[in-house]
SETI-570701 format. One line per 4 residues: their letters; for each residue x, y, z of C-alpha. Coordinates in Angstrom, 2 decimals. Example, Ala and Ser with C-alpha at 12.3 -4.5 7.8 and 13.67 -1.06 7.14 Angstrom:
2
as	12.30/-4.50/7.80 ~ 13.67/-1.06/7.14
END
This chain:
75
xxxx	0.00/0.00/0.00 ~ 1.20/3.49/-0.85 ~ 2.38/5.56/2.10 ~ -0.16/8.24/2.91
xxxx	0.79/11.80/2.03 ~ -0.61/14.87/3.68 ~ -2.78/16.80/1.23 ~ -2.32/20.54/0.78
xxxx	-4.76/23.02/-0.75 ~ -2.60/25.84/-2.09 ~ -3.03/28.96/-4.25 ~ -2.38/28.33/-7.96
xxxx	-2.29/30.73/-10.95 ~ -5.47/29.05/-12.28 ~ -7.27/28.94/-8.89 ~ -6.51/26.43/-6.14
xxxx	-4.41/23.28/-6.35 ~ -4.49/20.03/-4.42 ~ -0.94/18.76/-3.86 ~ 0.39/15.73/-2.03
xxxx	3.21/16.59/0.38 ~ 6.52/16.60/-1.45 ~ 4.94/16.48/-4.91 ~ 6.19/18.98/-7.45
xxxx	3.02/18.88/-9.53 ~ -0.55/19.44/-8.43 ~ -2.84/16.42/-8.23 ~ -5.64/18.62/-9.55
xxxx	-6.38/22.33/-10.00 ~ -9.81/23.77/-9.16 ~ -11.38/27.15/-9.88 ~ -12.38/27.69/-6.24
xxxx	-10.81/26.90/-2.91 ~ -13.97/25.15/-1.70 ~ -13.87/22.71/-4.67 ~ -10.20/22.00/-3.96
xxxx	-10.97/21.37/-0.27 ~ -13.70/18.83/-1.12 ~ -11.29/16.97/-3.43 ~ -8.38/17.07/-0.96
xxxx	-10.62/15.95/1.92 ~ -11.65/12.87/-0.07 ~ -8.01/11.94/-0.72 ~ -6.99/12.58/2.91
xxxx	-9.80/10.35/4.16 ~ -8.86/7.56/1.73 ~ -5.20/7.75/2.74 ~ -5.81/8.41/6.46
xxxx	-3.62/11.49/6.24 ~ -3.85/15.18/7.07 ~ -5.45/18.01/5.12 ~ -3.67/21.38/5.27
xxxx	-5.51/24.37/3.84 ~ -3.39/27.37/2.91 ~ -4.63/30.94/2.53 ~ -3.85/33.24/-0.43
xxxx	-0.66/34.27/1.38 ~ 0.51/30.64/1.32 ~ 0.38/30.22/5.10 ~ -1.53/27.33/6.65
xxxx	-4.89/28.57/7.92 ~ -6.56/25.28/8.78 ~ -5.52/21.70/9.44 ~ -7.63/18.53/9.73
xxxx	-6.49/15.01/10.50 ~ -8.20/12.00/8.93 ~ -5.81/9.36/10.18 ~ -4.50/8.05/13.43
xxxx	-3.63/11.12/15.44 ~ -0.39/10.48/17.32 ~ -1.44/13.13/19.88 ~ -5.20/12.74/20.39
xxx	-6.82/15.24/22.76 ~ -7.34/14.01/26.30 ~ -10.96/13.58/27.11
END
């Protein structure tokens, strides 16, 4: 099985791109950030990885984990 890669939603000249961590090329480019998030969320769930959503400035603005969290919150 392929090792899971965190999925990033990043600004792209043609809209918003979904990129696997360490990948040079985008998995897919979407016109809107919300479309890219839906696509990236699906991949992250399938791979049990993390989804990192970047803002227009390139900085991470949101992060969601869909895998085994090594540091789950105490409850």
